[in-house]
VMD Tcl script that draws the C-alpha trace (Angstrom):
set ca {
  {-19.75 18.91 1.81}
  {-19.68 15.53 3.47}
  {-22.34 15.26 6.20}
  {-19.75 14.18 8.76}
  {-17.86 17.46 8.30}
  {-20.46 19.33 10.34}
  {-21.96 18.28 13.62}
  {-25.73 18.47 14.19}
  {-27.99 20.35 13.99}
  {-28.62 20.12 10.27}
  {-29.09 23.07 7.96}
  {-32.15 25.10 8.92}
  {-33.98 28.07 7.43}
  {-33.36 29.92 10.71}
  {-29.64 30.24 11.61}
  {-30.63 30.39 15.28}
  {-31.46 26.69 15.08}
  {-27.88 25.92 14.00}
  {-26.19 27.50 17.04}
  {-23.91 24.90 18.60}
  {-22.82 23.15 15.41}
  {-19.11 22.70 14.66}
  {-16.95 22.20 11.60}
  {-13.65 20.31 11.87}
  {-11.21 21.00 9.05}
  {-10.45 17.81 7.18}
  {-6.87 18.61 6.29}
  {-3.76 20.11 7.88}
  {-2.40 23.51 6.99}
  {1.40 23.48 6.87}
  {2.83 26.88 7.79}
  {5.39 27.86 5.16}
  {8.34 30.18 5.63}
  {7.56 32.20 2.50}
  {3.87 32.39 3.42}
  {4.89 34.01 6.71}
  {6.98 36.57 4.86}
  {4.23 37.15 2.30}
  {1.69 37.83 5.03}
  {4.10 40.03 7.02}
  {4.59 42.14 3.90}
  {0.83 42.43 3.37}
  {0.26 43.76 6.91}
  {3.39 45.94 6.82}
  {4.99 44.03 9.69}
  {8.75 44.53 9.57}
  {9.59 42.65 12.77}
  {12.68 40.61 11.93}
  {11.29 37.49 13.65}
  {8.95 37.19 10.62}
  {11.78 37.54 8.11}
  {14.99 36.07 9.55}
  {15.48 32.67 11.18}
  {18.49 33.98 13.08}
  {16.49 36.91 14.46}
  {13.69 34.55 15.50}
  {16.25 32.22 17.07}
  {17.71 35.03 19.14}
  {14.27 35.41 20.70}
  {14.11 31.68 21.42}
  {11.85 30.59 18.57}
  {12.59 27.42 16.53}
  {11.76 29.09 13.21}
  {10.20 32.13 11.59}
  {7.32 33.39 13.72}
  {3.97 34.00 12.03}
  {2.44 37.48 12.52}
  {-0.35 37.46 15.13}
  {-3.23 37.47 12.62}
  {-1.59 35.05 10.15}
  {-3.98 32.17 10.89}
  {-6.94 34.25 9.74}
  {-6.00 33.13 6.22}
  {-6.41 29.34 6.58}
  {-9.18 29.82 9.14}
  {-11.15 31.75 6.51}
  {-11.58 28.58 4.44}
  {-13.06 26.72 7.39}
  {-15.29 29.68 8.19}
  {-16.65 29.68 4.62}
  {-17.71 26.06 5.05}
  {-19.38 26.88 8.36}
  {-21.03 30.01 7.00}
  {-22.49 28.10 4.06}
  {-24.06 25.71 6.56}
  {-25.54 28.19 9.04}
  {-26.13 31.16 6.74}
  {-27.22 29.61 3.46}
  {-28.53 32.29 1.11}
  {-26.54 35.20 2.50}
  {-24.49 37.17 -0.01}
  {-20.83 36.98 1.06}
  {-20.15 40.35 -0.61}
  {-22.53 41.96 1.88}
  {-21.13 40.39 5.05}
  {-19.25 42.74 7.39}
  {-16.88 41.81 10.21}
  {-17.36 43.79 13.43}
  {-15.27 42.10 16.13}
  {-12.14 39.99 16.43}
  {-10.59 38.48 19.56}
  {-7.57 36.17 19.63}
  {-6.10 34.40 22.65}
  {-2.66 32.85 22.14}
  {-1.44 29.62 23.68}
  {1.89 29.41 21.84}
  {3.47 31.15 18.84}
  {2.85 29.72 15.38}
  {6.14 29.10 13.57}
  {7.24 27.88 10.14}
  {6.78 24.13 9.82}
  {3.80 23.90 12.17}
  {1.02 21.64 10.92}
  {-2.28 23.17 11.96}
  {-5.84 21.90 11.99}
  {-8.86 24.12 12.55}
  {-12.21 23.67 14.23}
  {-14.95 26.30 13.88}
  {-17.87 26.53 16.30}
  {-21.07 28.53 15.76}
  {-21.45 30.11 19.20}
  {-24.32 32.58 18.93}
  {-26.82 34.30 16.67}
  {-29.09 37.29 17.20}
  {-30.97 39.88 15.21}
  {-30.40 43.57 15.89}
  {-30.35 46.91 14.07}
  {-31.82 45.35 10.94}
  {-29.04 42.77 10.59}
  {-28.20 39.22 11.60}
  {-25.22 38.88 13.92}
  {-23.15 35.66 13.86}
  {-20.37 34.81 16.31}
  {-17.86 32.03 15.56}
  {-15.09 30.51 17.66}
  {-12.12 28.99 15.84}
  {-9.36 26.87 17.36}
  {-5.98 26.19 15.74}
  {-4.18 23.09 16.98}
  {-0.65 22.06 16.00}
  {0.60 18.59 15.08}
  {1.45 17.84 18.71}
  {-2.11 18.50 19.85}
  {-1.22 21.83 21.43}
  {-3.72 24.67 21.15}
  {-1.88 27.50 19.43}
  {-4.69 30.03 19.55}
  {-8.42 30.59 19.77}
  {-10.25 33.33 17.89}
  {-13.74 34.76 18.22}
  {-15.12 36.58 15.18}
  {-18.41 38.43 14.77}
  {-20.05 39.04 11.40}
  {-23.14 41.03 10.45}
  {-25.19 40.14 7.39}
  {-28.63 40.66 5.91}
  {-30.73 37.76 4.63}
  {-32.40 39.93 1.99}
  {-29.88 40.22 -0.82}
  {-29.45 43.64 -2.41}
  {-29.83 42.53 -6.02}
  {-28.22 45.65 -7.48}
  {-25.17 45.18 -5.25}
  {-25.07 41.47 -6.05}
  {-25.13 42.17 -9.79}
  {-22.35 44.74 -9.44}
  {-20.21 42.22 -7.59}
  {-20.97 39.19 -9.74}
  {-18.70 40.09 -12.66}
  {-15.71 41.13 -10.54}
  {-15.82 38.69 -7.61}
  {-13.14 36.01 -7.35}
  {-14.28 32.67 -8.78}
  {-14.23 29.22 -7.19}
  {-13.95 30.50 -3.62}
  {-15.90 27.59 -2.21}
  {-14.14 25.01 -4.37}
  {-10.96 25.84 -2.45}
  {-12.65 25.30 0.89}
  {-11.47 22.30 2.94}
  {-15.01 20.90 3.00}
  {-14.24 19.22 -0.33}
  {-11.37 17.26 1.14}
  {-11.62 13.91 2.88}
  {-12.94 14.20 6.43}
  {-10.73 13.30 9.38}
  {-11.91 13.86 12.97}
  {-9.95 16.59 14.72}
  {-8.01 15.65 17.82}
  {-9.33 17.35 20.95}
  {-6.91 20.15 21.86}
  {-5.07 20.24 25.15}
  {-5.24 23.20 27.47}
  {-3.22 26.16 26.16}
  {0.28 26.46 27.53}
  {2.39 29.60 27.69}
  {5.93 28.76 26.67}
  {9.07 30.48 27.93}
  {9.48 32.42 24.69}
  {5.97 33.81 25.10}
  {6.83 35.59 28.34}
  {8.16 38.64 26.59}
  {11.29 40.73 26.56}
  {10.13 43.97 28.17}
  {11.12 43.82 31.87}
  {8.13 44.07 34.18}
  {9.76 46.90 36.11}
  {10.46 48.89 32.93}
  {6.87 49.95 32.24}
  {4.14 51.68 34.23}
  {0.47 52.55 33.88}
  {0.10 55.54 31.58}
  {3.18 54.81 29.46}
  {2.50 55.60 25.81}
  {3.55 53.49 22.85}
  {5.33 55.24 19.97}
  {2.74 56.48 17.47}
  {2.73 54.75 14.10}
  {1.05 55.84 10.87}
  {0.37 53.14 8.28}
  {-0.36 54.26 4.73}
  {-2.53 52.26 2.34}
  {-2.87 52.32 -1.44}
  {-5.42 50.53 -3.65}
  {-2.61 48.12 -4.53}
  {-2.16 47.26 -0.85}
  {-5.81 46.25 -0.64}
  {-5.53 44.15 -3.80}
  {-2.39 42.51 -2.44}
  {-4.01 41.67 0.91}
  {-7.08 40.28 -0.87}
  {-4.79 37.94 -2.81}
  {-2.74 36.90 0.20}
  {-5.80 36.33 2.38}
  {-8.07 34.89 -0.31}
  {-10.70 37.51 0.50}
  {-13.24 37.46 -2.38}
  {-15.20 40.58 -1.39}
  {-14.78 43.11 -4.23}
  {-15.78 46.14 -2.11}
  {-12.13 46.23 -1.05}
  {-10.79 46.97 -4.53}
  {-13.64 47.63 -6.98}
  {-15.14 51.12 -7.17}
  {-18.34 49.77 -8.74}
  {-18.82 47.13 -6.04}
  {-18.11 49.63 -3.28}
  {-20.57 52.15 -4.75}
  {-23.25 49.46 -5.09}
  {-22.77 48.70 -1.39}
  {-23.30 52.36 -0.53}
  {-19.63 53.14 0.09}
  {-17.90 56.24 -1.25}
  {-14.74 54.30 -2.15}
  {-13.20 50.84 -1.65}
  {-12.57 50.08 2.02}
  {-9.67 48.29 3.69}
  {-10.32 44.75 4.86}
  {-11.16 44.53 8.55}
  {-8.47 41.92 9.11}
  {-5.94 44.11 7.30}
  {-6.53 46.98 9.72}
  {-6.44 44.55 12.64}
  {-3.18 43.08 11.31}
  {-1.67 46.55 11.00}
  {-2.62 47.14 14.63}
  {-0.93 43.90 15.66}
  {2.25 44.97 13.85}
  {2.12 48.25 15.78}
  {1.92 46.28 19.03}
  {4.66 43.75 18.39}
  {7.10 46.43 17.25}
  {6.84 47.70 20.82}
  {6.88 44.32 22.60}
  {10.15 43.35 20.83}
  {8.87 39.76 20.47}
  {5.71 38.72 18.57}
  {5.45 35.78 20.97}
  {4.82 38.18 23.84}
  {1.28 38.88 22.66}
  {-1.16 36.93 24.87}
  {-4.51 38.37 23.79}
  {-5.69 40.92 21.26}
  {-9.26 42.20 20.91}
  {-10.66 44.73 18.45}
  {-14.11 46.12 17.73}
  {-14.37 47.77 14.32}
  {-16.55 50.87 14.17}
  {-15.73 52.81 10.99}
  {-14.36 51.79 7.60}
  {-11.00 52.91 6.25}
  {-11.59 54.39 2.81}
  {-8.80 53.97 0.28}
  {-9.36 55.91 -2.93}
  {-6.85 56.60 -5.69}
  {-5.08 59.07 -3.39}
  {-4.66 56.34 -0.78}
  {-5.51 56.32 2.90}
  {-3.79 56.16 6.25}
  {-4.32 54.92 9.80}
  {-2.70 56.41 12.89}
  {-2.16 53.96 15.74}
  {-1.60 55.02 19.34}
  {-1.48 53.04 22.56}
  {-1.24 53.45 26.30}
  {-0.45 51.01 29.12}
  {-3.75 50.57 30.94}
  {-2.67 48.20 33.71}
  {0.32 46.14 34.85}
  {0.13 42.84 36.75}
  {3.63 42.34 38.11}
  {2.74 39.04 39.76}
  {1.56 37.48 36.50}
  {4.05 39.53 34.49}
  {1.51 40.91 32.08}
  {0.43 44.36 30.94}
  {-2.78 45.48 29.29}
  {-2.53 48.04 26.52}
  {-5.41 50.15 25.19}
  {-5.13 50.90 21.48}
  {-6.67 53.62 19.35}
  {-6.77 53.87 15.56}
  {-7.94 56.84 13.51}
  {-8.35 57.40 9.79}
  {-9.50 60.62 8.10}
  {-10.43 62.01 11.50}
  {-12.63 59.04 12.42}
  {-12.16 56.42 15.10}
  {-11.95 53.03 13.42}
  {-11.37 50.89 16.54}
  {-14.28 51.18 18.96}
  {-12.58 49.28 21.75}
  {-9.20 47.63 21.33}
  {-6.99 46.06 23.97}
  {-4.01 43.73 24.10}
  {-2.46 41.68 26.87}
  {1.33 41.51 26.71}
  {3.67 39.07 28.44}
  {6.55 40.73 30.31}
  {10.07 39.54 31.03}
  {12.06 39.37 34.26}
}
mol new
graphics top color blue
foreach p $ca { graphics top sphere $p radius 0.5 }
foreach p [lrange $ca 0 end-1] q [lrange $ca 1 end] { graphics top cylinder $p $q radius 0.2 }
display resetview
C-alpha cells in the first residue's frame, strides 16, 4: 500500500491509536447495468427498477437503480485496505459484522462513477472482543454524496489456530491483491452536502399511511447455493458462509448467511412496499443471531410496522423485525422512507 493512501496516524500495535485515520480509494468504481441485476438476483430483489430501464424511467430515474446495499460490494475492497492498516494480525475469517447503517443522499444508478473514502471512527474492547466502527462515503463523478454507511465489526486479536487452519485451504485466494490499495493513488474530492432529489421523495402518498400500519409479511428462503452465489457476487472470502468444516471450526453448527445478505434481503422487503427504491432515506440494522443454512436450507420471515409519520417532512419511520428458526436475527432495525404528495 502506498503511504499516501492512508492518512496518519501510522500503523500501531494498538488499533486505538489509529482511530481517526482515513483511506481514500484510488480508483473509480463504474456501476454496471449487469452488476446491478447480478446483485439484485443475489439479494432476491425483484423490484423492476433494478431490472428494466423503462420501469426505472417511469419512476423518474435516468437508468437502472442499484439495490440499497449494492455499494457494500465495492466498499468492501476499501474496507479491507483500512482493516489491514488498523487491525493488522486479525484473522479475517473470524471477524463478525454486528451493525450496519446507511443514509442516502441520492440513488445510485447504472453509469455512476463512484469513489469511496473509509474513516476509522472508533475502537473499544468489550465482552472479550475488539469492536471497530468504520464510516464509508460514496461520492459520484459530479461530487455528489450518494450515501454514507457506518459499519461495526467485532474481532479477536488472538487467532484461533485450529479455525485458521480449517479456513486456510478453502478460503478465496488473492483477496488483498484485488484491493484498490494496489492502484495508483489519487486524492478524493471532498463531497458536497447530500441532496435529496425529486425521485427520492417516494411514491406512497403521505396521507395514505398511518402509525401502526403493517407491511406485508415476506419470507425469504435460502439454500447453500444462495450463500455461495452471494459470496461470489460480493467478493466475501469468509468460508464460514459455505464450508461446513470452516463453520464447525468457528463453533457454528452449520454455515451461516452473510450479514450483508440478510440486510440486503431486508432492504428488498422494504422497497417492495415503498414502490420506489429511491424512497429509502435511511436504513439501520443491528444483527443479533446468525441465520443457519444447512443442506435443508433456511428461511427468514420479515415483518414491519409504521412507527411514526412526519407529514411536514413527508417521511415515515418503519420498524422491522426478522426471524429465522424461531430466533430474532435483527436486534433493532428501522428505516426512514420518503413519502409522496
